[in-house]
Structure formats: structure tokens, C-alpha cells
N, C-alpha and C positions, 0 to 999 in steps of 0.2 A: 528862143526855144521853139522847136517844131514838134507838134504832137499829133499823131494820127489816131483816128478812131476807125477800127476795122469792122466791116460787116461782111462776113464770109460764111454763109450758111445756105442750106437748101431752102429754108423758110425764113419768115420775117419776124418771128416771135422775140428775137433778142434785141431788135433795134431800139425799142422803147426803153430798155434798161440803161443804155449809155448815151443815146443822142441828147437827152436833156442836159447831161454833163458837158457834152461838147459845146452846146449853145451857151451854157453858163460860163464855161472857160473862155470862149471867144468874147463874150460880152464884158466880163469882169476883169480880165487880165490881158491888157494890150501888148504885153511883152511875149505873148504866146501866139504862134501861128497854128491854127487848127485846120486839119485836113481830114475830110471824111472819105474813106476808101470803101467802095462797094465792088461786088463781084458778079452780080446778075441783075436782070431787069426788075425782078420782084423787090429786091433790096433797094434799088434806086427809087422805085415808086414809094416804098415805105418811108424812106428818108424824105422824099419830096412832101409826103403827107404831113409828117411831123414838123417840117420846116415851113409849112404853109403860112404860119403866123409871122414869119420873118425873123431871122436871128442876126441880120446885118451882113454886110458884104465880106466880112473877114473870114468866113468859113469857106475853105477851098473844097473842091470835089475832085476825086480821082476814080476812074473805073479801071480796076485791075483785070487783066485777061491772061489766058494761057498763051504763051508765045512759042513754046517748043512744038515743032510739027508732030513729034511722037506723042506728046501729051494731048494735043488737039485731036489726034487720030484715036487715041484710047478713050477719050472723054465720053463719046456717045455709047461706047460699048460697056464701060464700067460704071457710069453714073447710075443706071437703073438698079445696080446691085449694091453699090457702096458709094460713100461720099468722096469720089475720086478727085473732082475739081477742088474741093475744099482743102485737101492736103497739097495738091499739085500747084496751087496758085502761088505759094511762097517762093519756090525755086525760080519761077519765071518773072518775079517782080522784086528781086533783091535790091536793085538800084533804088526803088522807092523806099523800101524799109531802111536802107542804109542812110537815107536822107533825113530820118527822124531822130529826135532825141528820146522820144517815148512813144509807145504804141499801147492804146487802150483797147482791150478785147473783152468779149463776153464768153469766150470758150477757151479751151486749152490746147487746141491743135497748133496755135501760134507758137508754142514752145519749140516747135521745129526750127524756128529762126535762130535759136540759141544752140539747141542740141545737134542739129544737122548742118546748119548753114553758118554757124560760127559768129553770129552777130552779138558778141558778148557785151558790147557797150550800149546796146539798145535797151532802154528800160521797158520792161513789159509790165503793164498794169492790168490786173484782172478785175473787171467789174462783173460780179456774179449775176447771172440771170435767174431771178427767183430767190426765195428764202425757204426752200423746202428742206426736208429731212433726209433725203436719200444718201446712202453712204458714199456713192460715187462723187458727191459734191465735196467730200472731205478726204479725198485720196492724196497721196504724196505729191502729185503734180502741183498742187496748190503752193507748195513750199518753194517752187522754182521761179515764182514771179517776184519781181522787185517790189511790188506793192499790191496789196489785195484790198479792194473796197468792199466792205460788208455792211449789211443792213441793220444788224443788231447784235446783242450779246450772245445769243444762241450760236450764231454763225462764228463769231470771233472765238468763243471758247472751244468749240469743236475743232476749228482749224488749228488752234494751238495744241489741243490735246491729241487729236487723231492724225492730223496731217503734219504736225510739228513745224507749223509756220511760225517763224520768230515774231513775237508780239509787236516788235517795232516796225514790222513790215505791214501791219494791218491797220487800216483806217476805217473807223465806224462812221458812216455817213448818212444812215437812213436809207430810204428807198426812192431813188430818183423817178421811177416809173409813176409813183403816186403823185408827182407834180403835175401829171397829165390828167388827173381825175376831173371829170366835169363837176360843176357846182351842184347839179341835180342828177340823180341816178336816171339812166335812160329807161324807157319802156318800149317793148316790142308790140307790134300790132296784135299778135295773138293774145296778149295780156288783157285786151279789152273785154274778154269774156269773164273776167273776175276770178278765174281759178288761180290757186297758188301755182307758181311756176318753178319747176325743178330744173337745175342745170346738171346734166350728166356729162362729166369731164374725165373720161378714162385716159390713163397714161399709155404710151406705146410700149414701155419696157415689158417684154414677154413674161418675165418672172414676177412681175408686180401688178400688171394690168388686169382689170376685171373684164376687159372687152372680149378676150378670146374665149373665155369659158361662159360668160353670162351676158355679153353685150347684146346679142340679138334678142334674147329673152327679155332683157330690160326694155328694149325698144318696143317689143310687142306688148309688154305690160302697160306702158304709157299710151300706146295706140288704142288699147281697149279701155283706158281709164276714163271715167266721167268726173274725176275729182281734180286732176292735175293737168297743167300744160307741161311740155317738156322742151327745153333747149338742149339739143344734142350737139355739143361743141367739144369734141375731144382735143387732146394735145395735137397741135398742128402737124406733128411728125407721124401720127398714127397712120394716116392714109397717104403719106408721101410716097410710099412704095408698096408693092403688093405683098412683100415679105418684110418683116421688121426683125433685124438682127438684135441679139442681146450682147451688149458690150461686157456686162458682168458675168454672164453665163453663155458659154459657146452654144450657138444654135440660132434659130429664127422661127417666127410664127407667121402663118398666113393671115392677112388682115380681113379679107372678104369684102363685101359690099353692103351698102345701106339699101334695103329693099324698097321698091317703088311705092308700096303701100305706106311705108313710113314717110317717105318724101312727100307723099300726097296728103298726109293726115293734117287737117286744119289746126289742130292744137299741138303740133310738133314742129319746131323750127330746127333745121339741120344746117350746120355750118362746119365744113371740114377743113377750113383754113383761110377764111377771108380776114381782112384786117380787124373786123369786129371780134374775132376769136382770140386776138392777141392784145387788144387795147383796153381790156377790163369792161367792155360793154356788157358781157353776159354775167360776169361775177358781180357787177353792180345791179343788173336788172333782176336777177333771180331771187326767189324767196327761200330756196332750199338748195343745198349743194349735195350732189351725189357723186362720189368719186372713189379713188383708190390711192395712187401715189403722186399725183400731180401737185406741184408747189402752188398751183393757182388757188388752192383752198385757202392759203394765207392771204391772197389778195381778196378773196371772198370775205374773210374775217375782218376786213377793214371796217365792216359793220357786222357785229355778231348776229348770226342767223342760224337756223337749224342745218345740221350736216348729218349725212349718213355715209358710211364707208362699206365697200364691198370687198370681201375676203374669200373668194371662191377656192383658193388653194389652202385654206386653213393655216395660214402663216401664224407662227407663235410670236405675236407682236407686242404683247404686254411687257412693259419695262424696256422695250427696245427704242433707243432714241431715233432710229430711222423711221419709226411709226408714231412719233409723238403726236402728230396731227390727228391720229385715230382716237385720241381721247376727247375730241371736240364733239362727238356724237356717237350714236349706236353703230356697231360693226356687225355686219351680217355675212354669212357664208353661203346662204341658199336663197334662191329667188322667192321661195315660199315665205321667207321672213321679211321681204322687202316692204310689203304693204303695212305691216305692223310697225316696222322701224321708221317709216316715213311719218306715220301718225305719232309715234312715240317721240321722235325728235322734235316735231312741231309743238307737241304738248309739253315738252320738258325744256323749253327755252330758258327758263330761269335757272334750271339745274346746270345747264351747260354753259351759260353765259360767263360765269367767273373763270371757267377753264379756258374758254375761247379768248377772253381778254388777256389771261396770263400768257397763253401761247403767242398771241399777237405782240404783246409787250416784249417778250423774249426775242422775237424774230425781227422787230422793227424798233429802232431807236429814233423816234420822231420828236423833235423839240420845238416845232413851230417855225423853224427856218426851212426854206426849200432844200430838200435833200440834194438836188442837183448842184446848188451853190456850195453846200458843204463838201461834196465830192470834188468839185472844181478847185476849191481852196486846198483840199488835201493833196491833190495832184500838183498844184502849183508849189506848195511848200516842199513836196518831195523832190521836185525838179531842181530846186535850189539847194538841196542838201548834198553833202559828199556822198558819192555812190556807196551803197552798202556792200560789204564783202559777200561773195557768192556762198 
């Protein structure tokens, strides 16, 4: 059996969700040949970092490239506007994909291999990146995969109910990214001042993010604060392009820039996309989470701590499963409410802890065994089953 793990994205944030599975599969199941396929230098470097401890010589590496002269010509023109290479890479590398028995992916663009290129016998296995609540994570495309690896009962139940994924195609495996957690939470140099440290982690989605309406004002609030440190580490896709398109709602929003006085502020740490912004360094180091729609809040809740959520568009969120995480702390719509909300969240730790623990337990089925090994075993078992009907 030959199993590929594909890393095909503008940014590196999805690598840590599936690479631990690849190493576990190669280590535990000698009848499986594992191949890691990357599509750019940043992804190569991210894979190199996570493989630094060594996973044995059985893991192959392939670099996929655009081969069509037309696609190569269009690439520099279209990539600043949309993820052109991400979709185009499939058609130029069909020989590689045909050589596989299964392909493990962390996104859904790969479904083109079946819908457009006719690779009907290739098993596509979806390893979701994150355990968030956004509706887009439970759309009908999920049902087109041969196997879906999920972190916990919340994801499983919503996929069955909303995306109509057959229960037999879902494998609950925990959260392989947690296998990479350090034994001791990291601390940043600015935390030596003893102030509580807030992580501001806005999402890029224009219709959900707090950044476009409140972000600059939030940064100024922390610049002027004598009470808090700030880690400004937004979702890595927020500053990837000057304009962020909305997949769910037609349109785009201008991102802007981080002002120099914020970059120079000694009690503010800004990270717009380094490896630390994707490897749980900041969700582990911070004392309080400030955000909106990012699934990283669930990684933060691996240890229950205060949370505050920003709702500048006055979304009607109560009772909506897409905003379940907003029950983990106060929700504010105006910057004038932020100071009191931060204090209230920190003071009401005991009130919110049971809610946070319940949210975490629903999102992550952790049983003491490495999640990456559980996922590898689930893939191995599925590979030896009779193919499921489409």
C-alpha cells in the first residue's frame, strides 16, 4: 500500500495536523509506504522542522510543481489575487496521484482529483485541521471523502447531521497536533515583566473576523495598557494577501497594516505567520484568549483559562452551534466594553471553567493513547477494507 500525505497550501498551519499521523503510519505499519508531497519552500521547511527528531528512512519526499507552460505563466499573475497554484497543482501531477492507494489531506480542494480528473479508485482521507465550529467545516463536500478523521463527538455528530457523512466513513481519533505539545508551556521574553499576557487571534473571514472593524483599536488599547502584555498572532491567512476574499459571502476586505508604534511597543509581540503562530506556542504561553471565529481557541482550552470574544457586527450567536465557543467567556460588541470584559473573564474563571471543560471534551476524544497512532491505525484498517460505495 502506498499512502501520500499532501501539503498544498499558501501557509504552513495545516502541516502539524497530519504529519504526526504520517510518521506514526510509517513507524507502526511496515506494509505501508508513506510519501510526503509538498508544493512550496515554506511547506518543505515546515515538514523538515517537524521531522527533525527523525521518523526513520521509510518516509519518502516528493516536491510537486506546475509543469504546464500556461499554468506557470499565469501563476505570478493570479496568485496575489487567489490560490491559483493550489488548484492547478493537481492536473500537472496526475501520475503521482495515480501511483497512490490513498491520499491524506487537510483541505477539500483535493476533491478535484475525483470530480475533475476521474481518479475514482484513489481513496481520499480527510484529516481536518482544527476542531472549530464554523459552518464551512460541515458542508456537503465532507461527504465526498472515503474516510474522515475527526477529533471528537462534536465534529462527528455535526458531520453526520449537517454534511450527511455516512457514520461508517468517520473515524474518531483525537487530535494528532496535541502529540506535539511541549512538556512545559513556553514563555516569551516580554512575559518577564509579570503582566498577564493576552493572545489576540482574529480570524481572516471577513464576515466573522473582528479585525476589520476593531483590530486597530484593539492594538491601540493594548499599546496604552499598563496592565497587560499582548501577543498579536492572527490566523496566518489574515495577512497573506492585501485583500481577503470571503468564500461564504461574495466580497473581500482590505487587511491594512500593523502600525510601526505597535511593532515597537515593548509589551506587544507581533507574529503574522512564523512557525510559532501555528505550533501552539502562543495558545500555550498566553494567560487569556481574545478572539472571534478561529478554531485556535479550542487549542487554548487544552488548559482552561479566561476567554473574551469580539462581536463588532452584532451577530445573533446565542444558540447557534457555529458559535458554541462563545459560551467560554464574555462576548463584547464595542471596544468600550473590552476593559471590563477582560477583568470579568479573569475574575470569573470558576464560572467559565465547567463550560470550557465541556466544550473541550465534546471537541476532543483523548484517551491517553497518542492521537497520531489512533489515526494511523484507523487509516491502516480502512486500507484493508473493501472499498465503500460512492
